[in-house]
N, C-alpha and C positions, 0 to 999 in steps of 0.2 A: 704657844710654841711644844709647850708640851701634847697639845691634841692634834698637832700639825705629826713631831715625832711617834705618836701611838700609831695613826693613819699610817704612815709608814710601816713600822715594823706590823702592823697588823696584814699589810698588802706582803710583804718579802713573807712571812710565813707560809699564807695562802697561796704564790706562787710557790713555792718550796715543799708547800703539801702535795701540790697540782703537778709541779715538774716528777718525786718521790712515786705516786700514782703510776703516773702516766709510764714512767720507767717499771712498777712493780707487773702491772698489765703486761707490756710487752715480752717481760722476763717470763710472766707465766705461760705466752702463749706462743716459747719457742718449742718447736718438736722435738723429740728425742732423737731424728734422724738429722735435724740441721745443727744437734749439737756434735754429731758424731762424725770424724774426716772420711771421707772417702778414699782410701790409699789407692795411688799408683803400680801394679804390679806388672812387668814389663820380661818377655825372656827373649834372647839373641840364640838364634837355631846354629847347627853347624851346616857344614855346606850340603849334607842330602835333603835338608830344605824340614819344611813344615808339613809338606804332604809325604814322607819317609815310608809310609806305613809301619813304623817303628819306634825310634826312640825320639824324635822329634814330634811327630803326632800326638805318643801317648803324653809327654810334658805340655802340651799343648792343649789337649783335653784335660786335666788336672787343672790351669791354669783358668780356661772357662766354666769349668767347673766352682770355682772359687768367686767367679765373678756373679754367678748364678746363687750361691748360698751366701754369701761374706760381704755382698756390695761393694767386691772393688774393680776399680777399671784397671782392664786387660787391654794388653796387644804385643806381636810380637815383630823382631826383624829377622829379616831373613841371610842367610850369608851366602853367598854366590862361590866366596874363595876366600881365602885363610886372611888375606890384607885386610876383608871387611869388619874382622870382630874387633878389631881396636875403633874403628869408625862408629861400630852399632853402640858400643860401649857410650862413646863420647858422647853421641846423638841422644842416648836416653838420660845421661847425668843433666846436659843441657836444658832437657825436657821436665827435668825435676823430676824425674821419675824416683815414687819411694823403696823402692826394692826392683835391683836387675836381677836376671837370674840369665846367667852361663848352663847351655844345654850343651854337654859332651867332654871327654876328655882335652878336648883339642883347645879348648875356651880357658883351661883351667891358667896356663901361665900369663894370659891377658886378663884374667880375671884379678890376679895376685896382682900384679902391677897398678891396677886400675884404685884397688882398695887401698895401693900403698899413694897414689895421685890423690884419690877422694876421700878422705878419710873419716869424711861426716856421710859418706853416701853408705846402703849399705847392700849386702851382694849376697847371690846363692851360687856354688858352683854345682853342678847335676854328674853324678860320674866320676868323680876325681876328690883329693883329699891332698891337703898339703902335710910335709913334716912340720912346719910351725904353720898356723894356721892365724892368719889376719885378724885382728878384734873384732873387725866390720863383716867378717865372710861366715858363712856356717855354710857344712859341704854336706852333700847328701848322697851317700853310697850305697850297691846295693847285695845283697849274697847271692849274684847272678849264679855264681857256679853248683848253688844249690838247684836252681830250673836246670839246669845246663847237664847238670847227675841227671835228673829224671829223666829227659829226653836223651840222653847216652842212653839209658837202660831200653830205653823202648827200640831205639837203633838195634842196639844190638841183638835185642831177643825177637827184631821181625825182620832181620835182613836175610836174604836170600842167597846173597853171591858171598856173604863174609866179611863183605867190603863197602865200607863207608865213608864219609866225608866231612870236611870243615870249609869252609871259607870263610875268613877274617876280613873285614874290612882294611883294618890297619894293625901294626904290630906294636899295639899297645894295652898297657894295663887290664883297662877293663874288656877289650875283646880278648886278651889271653887267659882271662876270668872264665869267661865263656869255652871256650875253647879246652883248657885244662879239666874243667868239671864234666863237659862232654866225656872229653878223649877214659876219663874215670869212669864213666858210666856206661860206657860201650866196654870196656875189660871187664868192667863187675859181671856184666850180664853175658858175655861171652868173651872170653881170652885170646882165644883164636881169631877173632877177627882186624882184619888190615884195615888200615886207618888212613887218609889221604889229608894231607891239612896242604893250607896255600890261602895267603894273603893277596888283596885286591889292589891294595895301595891306593882306597880309594873307597868314599862313602858314597859315592855319587854314579861311577862310571856302570851304568847297567848292563852296556855293551862285552863289559871287559866282567860281570857275573856272570853272564851267560857263556863266556868262552870259557871260562873258568872251569862251571857245570859241566859242559859238555866233554872237557877234556875227562873228567874223575869217571865221567859216565864210560867213557869212552876205555876208560880204567878199571870197569866192573862196581865200579859204586853203584848201590842201588837204592842209597840213602844218605841224602845231605843235608845239613845242618849249616846256617849260611847267617852269621852274625857280621852284619855290616853295612846297617843303614840299607840305601835304595841299590845298593849289588844284589841286595837279594830278592827285589823285583825281576832285576834279567837272570838270576841264577833259578830261580821257580820257572820264570817262563821255559828254560832250557829242559826242564824236569819236569812239566808236564806234557811238554814235546816229547817228551822220549820214555814216557808213562810209567815213570823211577817216585820216588818218594822224595819229596823237599820235608826240614825241619824249622817253621818260623821263629821270630827272635822277637821278644821285647812286647809286644802285644801280638793276642789272635789272630794269624795272617794267615787261615783257613781260606777267607773270602777271596784269596788272589787265585787260588786254586781248591779247593773247595775236594775234588778225589786226588788228592796229589799231594797237599799238606798235612802229612801224617797227624803232627803235634805241633804243638810252639813254646819257646822256653822263656815263658813271659817274665819280664821287669816290667812291674806297674808303677812308671817312672810317677803315671798322676797319681798315684798314692802319694808320693814323697811329696812331690808337688805341693800338693795341694793342704797335707799336713802342715807344710815349713810357712805355706802363706797361712794358714788358720794360724800360728803359734804368730808372725808375726803382726796378724792384724789386735789380735791379742794381749798384745805388749808381751811376748815373751819370743821375740828373739835374741836370741843369746851367742854373741858372734865369735869365733874363734872355738867354736867345736864342730863334730861331725856326727851325723844320726845316719844309722845304719840301717837298711829296711830287710828281711827274708823274708821265710815263711812261717813263722810266730808273727808276722804281721802282716800273711797275704797279700805281701807284696814280689811275693815269686811264685813260682809252681806251674802247674802246665791246665789250657784252660780245659774246660767241658766237651767241647768238641772231639777231644782227642778220640771221648767214646764210637764214633764213627766208624772209626780207621784202623782202632785196636783193640783186638781183642780180648774178651771179658779176662781171662787167664793172667794174660797181661798187666793189663791195669790192675787187679787183685798186687801182682808182683810188685810192681812201682805205689802201689799205696803202704803196701810193708816197710819198702825201704823208704819212705817217705818220712815215715813214723820214728826209721834211726836218726833220719836227717835231722827231725823235731828235737828229738831226745839227747844229739851228741855222740849219738853211737858208732854213726859215721860221720864223718868230719870231708866233704869232697874238697879238692886241691882245687886253688886258684890260680899254682905257678907251676913253674916246666919243677923245680927241686921238688914243691910238695908232691906234683906228681908221681915222681920217679921215687920218691918213698912211700905214696900210696901203692904202686902197681907191685914192688916188692913185696909186700904182704897180701896177696891174692893169689 
């Protein structure tokens, strides 16, 4: 009997040892990549669409870079109309998306509500923030008034008619940030310059953008800054046909009309999106906070292609003013109230 118990005990010990060795070998051969989770990150565009040559396209470029550098799975959903925003959010939640990015201020109320409905879901809203940011949301905003101020300086210096224009997509804070920064730059460089401003009430109506630009040109504007997604495509077409100058927005838009796009007010949404996704992947997502990107972060400014059409002396002037902005010696306005205070001191 004792002999049988000894054999049984030895057999169990042998089997247990074999099992442990097998487990040990399996653990040792697990690659580092297998242990790392591949996060899914998706963005929802506003109605201007992913190929707007502007805001949405820049955001998507940031996600594409994240896919390449950070081993994340990325995708986008386009919104053809405002009613699509909620549907697109729900689609991505149902798919188990780790991080959902809403691009543009029009998505802000949708993301805010979704954050309440899905408290375990993490969200990003780009170009807008909240007075009370939900704990599962981070917001990304930009000092776009700084780049708008710089292109305003160029417009004020280069206009031949002393008359320039601004076309905005909609009367909302991110667009008005461009508007008032631009107007302040124009008046700083040329206080006698007339400013025409108008909203298209759309981010996608190219025909409306073209019509407004044509009207401004007929009223003697020779330089027009357009901040409104795809309406800029139509406006730039009208400006090109009239052989006047356009100022692009968000991305370097000189490729749309190399001889007519004087410069662009850059808002490098791609940088903000990439850095935020990087923080998320590195487990540094901090809900309930807002991150601002400006000149110091290299997220706003003007493109190198500006030197093609803008004389060297004006570029030197703009460089000097850029330094003042970076140092805080000049604070570009981003609201009507701030603008009115600013021009009183000119």
